PADO-60550 format. One record per residue (C-alpha): residue number from 1; x, y, z. Coordinates in nm, 2 decimals, m for minus. Each point is the difference from the previous one (the first is absolute). Layout:
// PADO-60550
NUM, X, Y, Z $
...
This chain:
// PADO-60550
1, 9.05, 19.95, 5.79 $
2, m0.11, 0.11, m0.35 $
3, m0.31, 0.22, m0.04 $
4, m0.22, m0.01, m0.30 $
5, m0.36, 0.10, m0.10 $
6, m0.28, m0.24, m0.06 $
7, m0.36, 0.12, m0.08 $
8, 0.07, 0.34, 0.16 $
9, 0.14, m0.16, 0.32 $
10, 0.36, 0.02, 0.11 $
11, 0.13, m0.34, 0.09 $
12, 0.35, m0.13, 0.09 $
13, 0.17, m0.32, m0.10 $
14, 0.25, m0.14, 0.25 $
15, 0.31, m0.16, m0.13 $
16, 0.05, m0.36, 0.09 $
17, 0.32, m0.19, 0.09 $
18, 0.16, m0.20, m0.28 $
19, m0.28, m0.20, m0.16 $
20, m0.24, 0.07, 0.28 $
21, m0.27, 0.25, m0.08 $
22, m0.09, 0.31, 0.18 $
23, m0.34, 0.13, 0.09 $
24, m0.23, 0.28, m0.10 $
25, m0.05, 0.30, 0.24 $
26, m0.30, 0.24, m0.03 $
27, 0.11, 0.31, 0.19 $
28, m0.34, 0.18, 0.01 $
29, m0.15, m0.31, 0.16 $
30, 0.30, m0.09, 0.21 $
31, m0.05, m0.34, m0.15 $
32, 0.24, m0.28, m0.09 $
33, m0.13, m0.24, m0.27 $
34, 0.14, m0.35, m0.06 $
35, m0.13, m0.30, m0.19 $
36, 0.05, m0.37, 0.01 $
37, 0.18, m0.05, 0.33 $
38, m0.07, m0.38, m0.03 $
39, 0.09, m0.05, 0.36 $
40, 0.07, m0.36, 0.11 $
41, 0.07, m0.12, m0.36 $
42, 0.30, m0.20, 0.11 $
43, m0.20, m0.18, 0.27 $
44, m0.27, m0.08, m0.25 $
45, 0.25, m0.17, m0.23 $
46, 0.16, m0.17, 0.29 $
47, m0.33, m0.16, 0.09 $
48, 0.01, m0.16, m0.34 $
49, 0.35, m0.13, 0.04 $
50, 0.19, 0.28, m0.18 $
51, 0.22, 0.12, 0.27 $
52, 0.09, 0.37, m0.02 $
53, 0.16, 0.23, 0.27 $
54, m0.29, 0.10, 0.23 $
55, 0.10, 0.37, 0.03 $
56, m0.19, 0.16, m0.29 $
57, m0.26, 0.16, 0.22 $
58, 0.26, 0.14, 0.23 $
59, 0.19, 0.16, m0.29 $
60, m0.31, 0.14, m0.16 $
61, m0.12, 0.16, 0.33 $
62, 0.35, 0.14, 0.07 $
63, 0.00, 0.17, m0.33 $
64, m0.35, 0.12, 0.05 $
65, 0.10, 0.15, 0.34 $
66, 0.29, 0.17, m0.17 $
67, m0.23, 0.16, m0.26 $
68, m0.23, 0.12, 0.28 $
69, 0.29, 0.16, 0.19 $
70, 0.14, 0.17, m0.32 $
71, m0.33, 0.15, m0.10 $
72, m0.16, 0.06, 0.33 $
73, m0.32, m0.15, m0.14 $
74, m0.30, m0.03, 0.24 $
75, m0.21, m0.22, m0.22 $
76, 0.07, m0.33, m0.18 $
77, m0.20, m0.14, m0.29 $
78, 0.10, m0.35, m0.09 $
79, m0.14, m0.08, m0.35 $
80, m0.08, m0.36, 0.02 $
81, 0.17, m0.34, 0.02 $
82, 0.11, 0.10, 0.34 $
83, 0.06, m0.36, 0.11 $
84, 0.08, m0.27, m0.24 $
85, m0.30, m0.20, 0.12 $
86, m0.28, 0.03, 0.25 $
87, 0.18, m0.21, 0.27 $
88, 0.31, 0.23, m0.02 $
89, m0.08, 0.21, 0.30 $
90, m0.01, m0.31, 0.22 $
91, 0.34, m0.11, m0.12 $
92, 0.19, 0.33, 0.08 $
93, 0.29, m0.08, 0.23 $
94, 0.00, 0.21, 0.33 $
95, 0.25, 0.26, m0.11 $
96, m0.19, 0.08, m0.32 $
97, m0.33, m0.01, 0.19 $
98, 0.14, 0.26, 0.24 $
99, 0.12, 0.22, m0.29 $
100, m0.33, m0.01, m0.18 $
101, m0.20, 0.07, 0.31 $
102, 0.22, 0.30, 0.09 $
103, m0.02, 0.14, m0.36 $
104, m0.38, m0.04, m0.03 $
105, m0.07, 0.15, 0.34 $
106, 0.23, 0.30, m0.05 $
107, m0.16, 0.09, m0.34 $
108, m0.34, 0.03, m0.15 $
109, 0.00, m0.32, m0.20 $
110, m0.22, m0.10, m0.30 $
111, 0.01, m0.35, m0.15 $
112, m0.12, m0.03, m0.36 $
113, m0.08, m0.36, m0.07 $
114, 0.15, m0.18, m0.30 $
115, m0.04, m0.34, m0.16 $
116, 0.23, m0.17, 0.26 $
117, m0.18, 0.14, 0.31 $
118, m0.37, 0.05, m0.07 $
119, m0.09, m0.15, 0.33 $
120, 0.16, 0.29, 0.19 $
121, m0.31, 0.20, m0.10 $
122, m0.23, m0.22, 0.20 $
123, 0.12, 0.11, 0.34 $
124, 0.33, 0.20, 0.00 $
125, m0.01, 0.04, 0.38 $
126, 0.02, m0.38, 0.03 $
127, 0.37, 0.01, m0.08 $
128, 0.13, 0.35, m0.09 $
129, m0.04, 0.35, 0.13 $
130, m0.13, 0.25, m0.26 $
131, m0.29, 0.01, m0.24 $
132, m0.06, m0.21, m0.31 $
133, m0.15, 0.08, m0.33 $
134, m0.03, m0.15, m0.35 $
135, 0.07, 0.35, m0.14 $
136, 0.00, 0.35, 0.13 $
137, m0.01, 0.35, m0.14 $
138, 0.26, 0.25, 0.14 $
139, m0.01, 0.36, m0.12 $
140, m0.15, m0.10, m0.33 $
141, 0.23, m0.29, m0.07 $
142, m0.12, m0.36, 0.03 $
143, 0.22, m0.24, 0.20 $
144, m0.05, m0.37, m0.10 $
145, 0.21, m0.31, m0.05 $
146, m0.05, m0.06, m0.37 $
147, m0.06, 0.27, m0.26 $
148, m0.34, 0.03, m0.15 $
149, 0.01, 0.13, m0.36 $
150, m0.38, 0.03, m0.01 $
151, 0.00, 0.29, 0.25 $
152, 0.10, 0.36, m0.09 $
153, 0.13, 0.13, 0.34 $
154, 0.37, 0.03, 0.08 $
155, 0.13, m0.31, 0.17 $
156, 0.29, m0.14, 0.20 $
157, 0.04, m0.38, 0.00 $
158, 0.24, m0.29, 0.02 $
159, m0.04, m0.38, m0.09 $
160, 0.23, m0.03, m0.30 $
161, 0.34, 0.04, 0.18 $
162, 0.15, 0.20, m0.30 $
163, 0.37, m0.02, m0.05 $
164, 0.23, 0.16, m0.26 $
165, 0.31, m0.17, m0.14 $
166, 0.28, 0.24, m0.11 $
167, 0.35, m0.05, m0.15 $
168, 0.26, 0.22, 0.17 $
169, 0.37, m0.04, m0.08 $
170, m0.05, m0.34, m0.15 $
171, m0.21, m0.13, 0.29 $
172, m0.36, m0.08, 0.01 $
173, m0.17, 0.15, 0.31 $
174, m0.36, m0.06, 0.11 $
175, m0.17, 0.27, 0.21 $
176, m0.35, 0.01, 0.14 $
177, m0.18, 0.30, m0.15 $
178, m0.32, 0.20, 0.00 $
179, m0.20, m0.01, m0.33 $
180, m0.19, 0.31, m0.09 $
181, m0.26, 0.12, m0.24 $
182, m0.17, 0.34, 0.01 $
183, m0.25, m0.11, 0.26 $
184, 0.13, m0.32, 0.15 $
185, 0.30, m0.11, 0.20 $
186, 0.09, m0.37, 0.06 $
187, 0.24, m0.02, 0.30 $
188, 0.28, m0.25, 0.03 $
189, m0.02, m0.29, 0.24 $
190, 0.15, 0.11, 0.33 $
191, 0.04, m0.34, 0.16 $
192, 0.34, m0.15, 0.05 $
193, m0.08, m0.33, m0.17 $
194, m0.20, 0.11, m0.30 $
195, 0.09, m0.07, m0.36 $
196, m0.08, 0.24, m0.29 $
197, m0.18, 0.02, m0.34 $
198, 0.17, 0.19, m0.28 $
199, m0.13, 0.36, 0.00 $
200, m0.08, m0.03, m0.37 $
201, m0.19, m0.33, 0.03 $
202, m0.32, 0.02, m0.21 $
203, m0.21, m0.07, 0.31 $
204, 0.13, 0.32, 0.16 $
205, m0.03, 0.21, m0.31 $
206, m0.35, m0.13, m0.07 $
207, m0.11, 0.06, 0.36 $
208, 0.09, 0.37, m0.03 $
209, m0.20, 0.07, m0.31 $
210, m0.13, 0.24, m0.12 $
211, 0.31, 0.21, 0.02 $
212, 0.20, 0.24, m0.21 $
213, 0.34, m0.12, 0.14 $
214, 0.12, m0.26, 0.25 $
215, 0.34, 0.04, 0.18 $
216, 0.21, m0.18, 0.26 $
217, 0.11, 0.23, 0.28 $
218, 0.32, m0.04, 0.19 $
219, 0.13, 0.24, 0.27 $
220, 0.38, 0.03, m0.04 $
221, 0.23, 0.24, 0.18 $
222, m0.27, 0.25, 0.09 $
223, m0.15, 0.01, m0.35 $
224, m0.28, m0.19, m0.17 $
225, 0.09, m0.20, m0.31 $
226, m0.27, m0.09, m0.24 $
227, 0.03, m0.30, m0.24 $
228, m0.26, 0.00, m0.28 $
229, m0.18, m0.33, m0.02 $
230, m0.29, 0.08, m0.24 $
231, m0.13, 0.29, m0.20 $
232, m0.33, 0.04, m0.18 $
233, 0.03, m0.02, m0.37 $
234, m0.04, 0.34, m0.18 $
């Protein structure tokens, strides 16, 4: 776990495993934040004839449970695109259903809706324990699915699935990463079956404007490594 400061708050990035991303822990709020779980993505594609191993939800929830054990978090904020589609909760296989039910009942759980799961906001008690919001303020920081450059307040979001590609010892390695400006953080996609957008993609850099600097953040061996992505011209 790697601590760092963001808008006067002390946060912690959890290291992932291999190419799998970690999560964000907020010690003062005893809160774990994850984005883009995309639960039941494999079953969504299977319904269209593209057969994928149907265990992505189970893997995602197992890693989420590990992060909760490591941090001791009492609250979970899931920042949108929680299921890959609105019918996802009904397709969960029994083991994953039991895991999700146990996790959501053991923790204070907040679902932020994203573009893939807007319908969850209509009646969250219909399928999922917890509360549901389009966006929410926590200790002066806005939690939402997609960053809003038109607002001045500090913000945590997801949506873009940022990923950084590095060359190490002659090998190209892709890692999910957090992208940061002075007042905004875009979290990596936490789901087991999520792709990624290059962290320096113009869509990400434009979404974080105005900014003085934009960096990709990777926790590595108990230290935070910053990779410059963009700097304001002098």
